[in-house]
N, C-alpha and C positions, 0 to 999 in steps of 0.2 A: 320478179314477174315470171310466172310459169307459162309454158307453151304446151298445148295439148293438141294432138292430131287425131283425126278420125277418117276412116275409109268408108264411104257410103256404098252399101251393097244392095240397097232396096230400090223401090220405084222412085221416080222423080218427085222431089219435095221442095217446098220453099225453104230458104236458108234459115229464117227465124224459127220456123217450126222444128226444123232439124236440131238446131242448137237448144231449143227449149226442152226437147226430149232428152238430149244428152246431159243437160244441166237442170234437173227437175227442181233444184233448190233456188234457182234464179228466176226472176220475174221476166215477163215478155218485154217490159219497158227497159229493163237492164240489158237484155240481149240486144234490143234495137239500138240502144245507146252505144254499145260496144261495136256493133256493125258499122254504124255511122262514123265512129271514131277511127276506123281503119284497122281494128284489132282482128279482123277475120280475113283469111286468105283461102282461095280455092285453086288448087293446082298451082300454087306459087304466086298467084296474082291477088292483090287486095280487092275485095268486093264490098261495096258500101250500100247495097240494096237489100233490104230485108226480104223482099219477095223474089230474090234471085233464085232461079230453079237449079237445084243440085241434081245432076245426072248420076246414074249408077257408075261406080268406079272412080268418082271424084275423091280427092283428098282435101279435107277441110282442116285448116289450122286455126286455132283460137288462142290468142294471146291474153292470158288472164291479167286484169288490171292490177297495178301496184296498189296495195291497200293503204300502206302508210305513206303519207305525204312527206316528201323531203323537207326537212326543217322542223318536224315534230321530234323533239328530243326525248330520250328516255329519262324518266324521273325515277331515280333509285330510291325505293321506299319499301319498307318491310310490310307489304300488304298480306293480310291473312286470306289465303285461298281456302274456302270452306269445303269445296267439292270441285272435282274436275274429271271429265271423261272425254271421249272423242267428239262429243257434240256440243257441250257447253261447260262453263265453269260458274261457280258461285263465289263471290268475294264479299268481304266485310269492309265496305267503304268507310273510311274515317271521316269524321266531321271536319269541316273546313276545306275539303277538297271537292271541287266541282267535277261533274261526270266527264265532261269533254272540253276541249279548248274553245275559248270564246273571247269576246272583247275584254281586254285587260288581263287575260291569263291564258297564255299559250303553252306554258311549260309545266306547271305544277297541277296537273289534272289526273283523273283516274285513267284516261286514255294513255297519258305519258307513262304511267306506272305499268299498265297492262302490256304495252308493246315490249317491255323489258322482262315480263314474267310469263306470258303465254305466247307460244310460237304461232298458233293459228287463230285468226280472228275473222269473223264474217265481214264482208265488204258492203253490205246493203246500206249501212248507215253513212257511207261515204268515207273519204280518206281521213276526215277529222273525227269520225265517230266509229271506228272499227269495233265490232262486237257489241256495241251499245244497243240493247233492245228496249230498255226503259231507263228511267233516271230517278235519282233522289236529289233533293235540294242540297246545295253546297254544305249547309250546316246541319244536315240530317245524316246521321250515321246508319250503318246497317247493311243488310244483305241486298246484293244486286246480281242478276243473272247476266252472263256474258256469252254470246253466241260464238261458236268456233267455226261455223261454216254457214253459208246462206240458207241451206235447208233448215238448220236449227233456228236461225234467226226468224224465218218465216213462220215456223211452227210455234215458237215461243210468243211472237208478236200476235199470232192468231189466238193463242191461249189467253193472253192478256185482254184482247179485244172481246173475246167470247166469255169473259169472266170465269174462266176455268182455273185461274190462279187465286188461291186464297191467301190474303195478306194480313199479317198481324204486326202491329207496332206497339211500342211502349211510349207513352207521353206523360210528362209531368206538367200539370196546369196550376196556375195561381188559384188559391182559394180551396175551400173544402166542398167537394161535390157531394150532396146528400144522397142522391139516388145510386142504387147498386148497379144499374145498367141503363142504357138508353140508346136512342137512335136519332141522329140529326139528319134530316132530309130537306133538300131544297134545290136551288139552282145557282150555279156559279158562273160569273162572267168577269171580264177584265174590268178593273176599277176605272171609273170614268175620270178620276183625277190623277191616277198614277199608272204608268205602263208596267211597273214592276209588281203591282199588287193585284189581287183578285178580291171580289166581293160577292156576297149573296145577292141574288137578283130575283125579279119576277120570272115566271115560267117562260114567257116569250123572249126574254133577254139573256138567258143563260143555259148552261148544260146541267142536266139532272145529276144530282150526287146523293149518295147514301153512305153515312158513316155511323157504324155501330160501336159502342164502347162498353166496357165493364170496369167497374170501380175496384181497383186492387187494394189500395190502402190510402189512408190520410198520412201526411208527412209534416211533423213539427207544427201542427196547427196552422199551417200556412199554404200547403199545397196538396195535390191529389195525384197519385200514380194511377194512370189508366192503361188498360189494354184496349187498343183501338183496332177495329176491323173495317177498313174501307171497302165497300162493295163496288164502288166505281173508282176510276183513276183520274180525277181531274187535277189540274195544276193547283198546288198548295191546298188541296182539299181538306186534309186534317187540320192544318193550321187555321184556315179560314173558318171552318165549321165550329171549332172550339172557341175561336175568338168571337164569332157572332153569338154563340151560346152564352157568352159572358165569362168563359174560363180560358183566357189566352195561355199559350204554352210558355212556361218559364224560360226566359232568356231569348225569346223570339224578338229580334230587333225590328222586324217589319210589321208584324201584327201585335201591337202592344198598346197598353193603356197606362198613362202616367199615374192615374189615380190608384190603379190596382198595384202597380209596382211600388208606389209610395207607401201603400198599406202593408206590404210584405217585404220590408227592407232586409229582413234576415236572409232573403234569397238573392241578394245582390252579388254574391260570390260567383253565381253562375255566369259563364262566359259565352255560351252558345245555346241555341234552342234545344230543349230537352225532348228530342224526338228521335227514336231509334227504330229502324225497320228490323224487327226481330225474327220473323218466320215467314217462309213461303211454302205453300203446299200446292203442287201442280203436277200435271202429267209429263213424263219424260218426252222430249220432242220426237224421239225415234220409236221407243218401245211402248210409250203411253203408260208405262208403269207409274204408280203414284210415288212421288218424291216429296219428302218433308225435310227442309233444311232450316237451320237456325243460326243466327249470328250473335256471338257473345256481346253482352252489354259492355260498352266502353267504360274505362275507369272514371271518366268525368261525370258519369251518370249513376254510378253504383251507390252514391250517397242516398239516392231516392229509394233504393231497395233495402238498405241496411243488411240484415242477415238473411233476407229473403231473395237474394239475387238468384236468378234462374240459371240452370245449367244449360248452356247452348246446345249441348249434344245429348240431352237426355231423351 
């Protein structure tokens, strides 16, 4: 936990406004929460009122919250860090590892790995999700952006919300898709029969989603390798969209059809869903410079590419 002190030399100002100006990367709600928790002192006395007037000559002390919750253990894992600077990092998340601690898994997550690899992580996501701006499903591999401070976290989150981040995935689907490209558009909502699944819905019952794809190649007469570009970021969007289109992702244990799996038994060797977040194109959170980063395709998915496996850093 860090302690930062400031001497106020200007006109009288509210405490929350003063701290918001001193910490431009932090939200007003975050500042208010810290004030109420007793993390702020003025001239040596704890002040818990956001509207408290700070007079000229006052010394304001702010105790930064501890980001990592005691009890979250480091998971020593050879994580590939694709890129890192003072603002953010990009990592290649392995399949089988959830993004953050949750019910049933508090130790073997990406967060547990990150706290042992990256010294600075943003605190906006809370003590159990430090640095986590967005997520990938547990069994999806690929690139994730990790914020190293609250300014970067807000900037990256805003870029995702405003669709300034271009995302490209590789997916392997059951069956041979005849068209060279396509767009799946609709609405997604929580499945009425399962809290862990999503489904396509009528307009009034779901959130709008757009998923574009390009046909890369047919595989063994049983599958198709697709390059997928989701324009929106809904939960399970790619998996649900392809499933509803009639081409579920190979190895997906949640969105599957027994008749299709039975028809393509040659693909039974696949142990997890063949979905990989390959590339992100986005503005740097500080400089706004265009950044393009790619994540190497994992070994368990290379069979789908054959000799055409892409170079992640080309």
